[in-house]
N, C-alpha and C positions, 0 to 999 in steps of 0.2 A: 652021853651025847647031850649037846645043848641045843636049844631051839633057836632058830633064826628069828629075829624080830620081824613082825609083819610090816610090810611096806604099804603105806597108804597111797593110793593112786588118786591124784587130783586132776579132774577133767580140765581140759584146756579152756573150757567156757566158764570156769569158776569166776565169780565177781570179786573184785577187791572190796574191802570193807566199806569204803566210801560209796561205791556204787550200790552195795547191798543196803546201806543205810538210807540212801535216797530213794530206793525202790519201795520202802515201807514208810508209810506216813508217820507212825509213832517214832521210828527210829530217825526219820529225817528231821522231825521237830526236835528231838533230843540232841542230834548233831548240830543243828542250827543254834540251839541254845548254848551248847558247849563252845561253838565257835564265836558266839556273841560275847560270852563271858571272857574268853582268851583275848579277844580284840579289845574289850573294854579295859582289861588289865594292862595290855600293851599301851593303850592311849593314856592311861592314868598313872603309869609306872613312874612318871616324873615326880609325882607326889610322894612316892614311897622313899624313905631314906636310902641312899646308895648302898650302905653296908648290908642291907637286908633284902635288896631287890631280887636277888637270885634265890632267895629263900621263901618266896611267896608264889603260890600258884592260884590260878583262877579255879573256883569251885562252881557249884550249881547256881543258876540265875533263873529267876522267873519274873512275873509281872511286878512283884512288890519287894522282893528281896534278893540279895546277891551275897554270895559266900566266898571268902578268900581263905586259903589253906596255907597256914604258916608251918615251917619246918619244925619249930619247937616253941615252948612257952615264952621264951625271951623274945623271940621274933613276933609272936602274937601280941605281947604287951607293947612293944614298940609300934606295931601296926595299928593298935586301938588308938593311939594318939592322933593318927591321921584319918581316922574314920569320917569325921565331918567333911574334910576336904575331898575325900574319895566319893562320898555320897553326893556332894555339890557337883563334882565333875561328871558323875554319871547322869545326874538330873539335867545338866546343861547339855548333854548329848542326846536329850530327848527321852531317856528312860524314866519311867515312873517308879524307880527304885526308892522305897521308903526306909529299908533297913539293910545294914551291912553286917553280916555275921563273920566272925573270925573263928576258925577252927584249927586246932592243932593236929597236924598229921600224926597218925599212929604208925609205929614201925611194925612190919610184918615179921613174925617169927618164922624161922626156917625149920 
């Protein structure tokens, strides 16, 4: 005899992830920083070479640094060439970002 899988009952009053993040100050701050980083990349995407635009993601941002995540090392190398332009663009938008880090995404093993 096999066992039937347990069914999880989710109450109708369950919050979505955005509402939950906004309800907690720490999560709300992290969500705002993630949104700020994504928006900044969207605004500055024009400075990223067209062939690699889809291979770059916004990473963590704080008061002094911003991180972009490259799909691979070749994309990271190309992206490093435009770091000064991206930093200048961020500063022109009122951010006090002093450094821009480029990280290569790691693949998850299944």
